[in-house]
C-alpha positions in Angstrom: -59.2 36.4 -1.0 -57.1 38.5 -3.4 -53.7 37.8 -4.0 -51.2 39.8 -6.2 -47.8 37.5 -7.0 -44.9 40.3 -7.7 -41.8 40.4 -8.9 -39.1 40.5 -11.1 -39.1 39.3 -15.0 -38.3 35.5 -14.5 -38.9 35.4 -11.1 -41.4 32.4 -10.9 -44.5 34.3 -10.6 -46.6 32.2 -12.8 -44.8 28.8 -11.9 -45.8 29.7 -8.1 -49.2 30.7 -9.1 -49.9 27.3 -11.2 -48.4 25.4 -7.9 -51.2 27.0 -5.8 -53.8 26.6 -8.2 -52.9 23.0 -8.1 -52.5 22.5 -4.0 -55.9 24.0 -3.8 -57.7 21.3 -5.9 -56.0 19.0 -3.8 -57.0 20.6 -0.4 -60.4 21.2 -1.5 -59.8 25.0 -1.5 -61.6 27.1 -4.5 -57.9 28.5 -6.1 -58.0 30.2 -9.5 -55.9 32.6 -11.4 -57.5 35.8 -12.3 -58.2 35.2 -16.1 -59.8 32.1 -15.3 -61.7 33.6 -12.7 -63.0 36.6 -15.0 -63.6 34.0 -17.6 -65.7 31.9 -15.2 -67.5 34.5 -13.7 -69.0 35.4 -17.7 -69.7 31.7 -18.4 -66.9 31.5 -21.5 -64.0 29.9 -19.8 -64.9 27.4 -22.6 -62.6 29.5 -25.0 -59.7 27.1 -25.9 -57.9 29.7 -27.6 -55.3 31.5 -25.5 -55.4 34.9 -28.0 -59.2 35.1 -27.8 -59.2 34.6 -23.6 -56.6 37.4 -23.3 -58.8 39.5 -25.7 -61.8 38.6 -23.8 -60.2 39.5 -20.3 -58.9 42.7 -22.0 -62.5 43.9 -22.8 -64.0 43.1 -19.7 -61.2 44.8 -18.0 -61.5 48.0 -20.1 -65.1 48.1 -19.5 -65.1 47.6 -16.0 -62.5 50.7 -15.7 -64.6 52.7 -17.7 -67.6 52.2 -15.2 -65.0 53.5 -12.3 -63.2 55.9 -14.1 -64.1 58.5 -12.2 -63.0 56.9 -8.4 -59.8 56.4 -10.2 -59.1 59.5 -12.1 -56.2 60.4 -9.7 -54.4 57.3 -10.3 -55.0 57.0 -14.1 -53.9 60.9 -14.3 -50.4 59.6 -12.6 -50.0 56.6 -14.9 -50.5 58.8 -17.9 -48.2 61.6 -16.8 -45.4 58.9 -16.0 -46.2 56.9 -19.4 -46.1 60.1 -21.6 -42.6 60.9 -20.0 -41.2 57.6 -20.1 -38.6 56.9 -23.1 -39.3 55.1 -26.2 -41.7 55.4 -29.2 -45.5 56.3 -28.7 -46.5 53.2 -29.5 -44.0 51.5 -26.4 -45.4 54.8 -24.2 -49.3 54.1 -25.1 -48.8 50.2 -24.5 -47.4 50.5 -21.3 -50.2 52.9 -20.1 -52.7 50.8 -21.2 -51.3 47.6 -19.8 -51.2 49.6 -16.4 -54.8 51.2 -16.8 -56.2 47.6 -18.0 -55.4 46.0 -14.2 -57.4 48.5 -12.9 -60.6 46.8 -14.4 -59.2 43.4 -13.4 -58.6 44.4 -10.0 -62.2 45.7 -9.6 -63.8 42.9 -11.7 -62.3 40.3 -8.8 -63.0 42.7 -5.9 -66.7 42.9 -6.6 -67.2 39.4 -7.6 -64.4 37.1 -5.6 -66.9 35.6 -2.6 -65.0 34.5 0.6 -64.3 31.1 -0.1 -62.4 32.2 -3.9 -58.4 32.7 -3.5 -57.9 34.5 -6.7 -54.3 34.7 -8.2 -53.1 37.7 -10.3 -49.7 37.5 -11.3 -48.7 39.3 -14.0 -51.9 40.9 -14.1 -51.7 42.5 -10.3 -52.0 46.3 -10.5 -48.7 46.3 -7.9 -46.8 44.4 -10.8 -47.8 47.6 -12.8 -44.8 48.9 -11.5 -42.7 47.0 -13.5 -44.8 48.3 -16.7 -44.6 51.5 -15.6 -40.8 52.2 -13.9 -38.6 49.6 -15.7 -37.2 50.5 -18.8 -34.0 49.1 -21.4 -31.0 51.9 -21.1 -33.2 54.2 -18.8 -32.6 54.3 -14.8 -36.1 54.0 -12.8 -37.3 57.1 -10.7 -38.2 54.9 -7.5 -39.4 58.1 -5.9 -42.6 58.1 -7.3 -43.3 54.2 -6.1 -45.0 55.6 -3.0 -47.4 57.9 -4.7 -48.1 55.1 -7.2 -48.9 52.9 -4.0 -51.0 55.8 -2.5 -53.7 56.2 -5.3 -53.7 52.3 -6.3 -56.4 49.9 -4.6 -54.3 47.2 -2.3 -55.4 43.4 -2.7 -55.6 41.4 0.7 -52.0 39.8 0.4 -48.9 40.6 -1.5 -46.7 37.5 -2.3 -43.4 38.8 -3.5 -41.0 36.5 -4.9 -37.5 37.0 -4.3 -34.8 35.7 -6.6 -30.8 35.9 -7.2 -30.1 38.3 -9.7 -27.7 36.3 -11.3 -30.7 33.5 -12.0 -33.2 36.2 -13.2 -30.6 37.6 -15.5 -29.5 33.9 -16.6 -33.4 33.3 -16.9 -34.0 36.8 -18.9 -31.2 35.8 -21.5 -32.4 32.6 -22.3 -35.9 33.5 -22.5 -36.0 37.2 -23.5 -38.4 40.0 -22.8 -40.5 42.0 -25.2 -38.9 45.0 -23.8 -35.3 44.0 -24.2 -34.7 45.0 -27.8 -31.2 44.1 -27.9 -30.7 40.9 -26.0 -27.0 41.7 -24.9 -25.8 40.8 -21.6 -25.4 44.3 -20.6 -28.8 45.2 -21.6 -30.4 42.3 -19.8 -28.1 43.0 -16.4 -29.3 46.7 -16.3 -33.0 45.7 -16.9 -33.1 43.4 -14.2 -30.9 45.3 -11.9 -34.0 48.3 -12.5 -36.6 45.7 -11.8 -35.0 44.7 -8.4 -34.6 48.1 -7.6 -38.3 48.9 -8.3 -39.4 45.9 -6.4 -37.5 46.5 -3.1 -38.6 49.9 -2.8 -42.2 49.0 -3.5 -42.1 46.2 -0.5 -40.4 48.7 1.8 -43.6 51.0 1.7 -45.6 50.6 4.9 -49.1 50.2 3.2 -47.4 47.1 1.4 -45.6 45.7 4.3 -48.5 45.6 6.1 -50.1 42.7 3.8 -46.6 41.6 2.6 -45.5 37.7 2.5 -42.0 37.1 0.9 -41.2 34.0 -0.7 -37.6 33.0 -1.5 -35.9 30.3 -4.1 -35.9 27.9 -1.7 -40.1 28.2 -1.4 -39.3 29.8 2.4 -41.9 32.6 3.8 -41.4 35.5 5.7 -43.0 38.5 6.6 -40.9 40.1 9.3 -42.6 38.1 12.0 -41.9 35.1 13.6 -45.0 33.5 12.9 -48.2 34.4 10.9 -50.8 36.3 12.9 -52.6 36.6 9.6 -55.3 34.2 8.7 -54.8 35.1 5.0 -51.2 34.6 5.7 -51.7 30.9 7.1 -53.7 30.2 4.0 -51.3 31.2 1.7 -48.5 29.8 3.4 -50.7 26.3 3.4 -51.1 26.6 -0.2 -47.3 27.3 -1.0 -46.1 24.0 1.3 -48.8 21.7 0.1 
């Protein structure tokens, strides 16, 4: 099962992902983060350096993406057009496009190699999280009308796990931690950045293709998907991991 954990900056994606990995270990389930899964499959998970681990994953992701370039021609074209029209320097634009395109390779690698018993979690490396890279910018209004096209062109995971968090908490955490794309960490800039992120993700999770595979987790770790109960086996597996 392939799960993408999505949400605004400082929503707690990595914290939840690590909690689910620990729960899997306790429950006897094979639950692994996307980077660890890729490195394990290539028998190089012994690499300790965080820098080398990230560069290794990037190389694999781009190599995998190149192999499937024809299949993703429309999606990549969309990303390049949106990236070039985004605000900022060319370095900024290229970095945004690179981050999204790399996620194609990560998605494909997981799809090709994850067996039925595996639960692979992608948090910041999920392809749907790419909307944050592409549409959320400092001092710039997001064009959420284009998100549905992004979803139409992108492959989707088995489960989308959306972390909802109060906007005030997101702002407070981002002010403390900072963010690489907030060059001037004033309260006004952080509020705008977080507000744009919240707007983008609210639009994303309203799209029918996403709602079909969506689970929402709030700050109290309560789960919902719009139904009274989880009819999906995948949803129940996710719920068990979160509440263990």
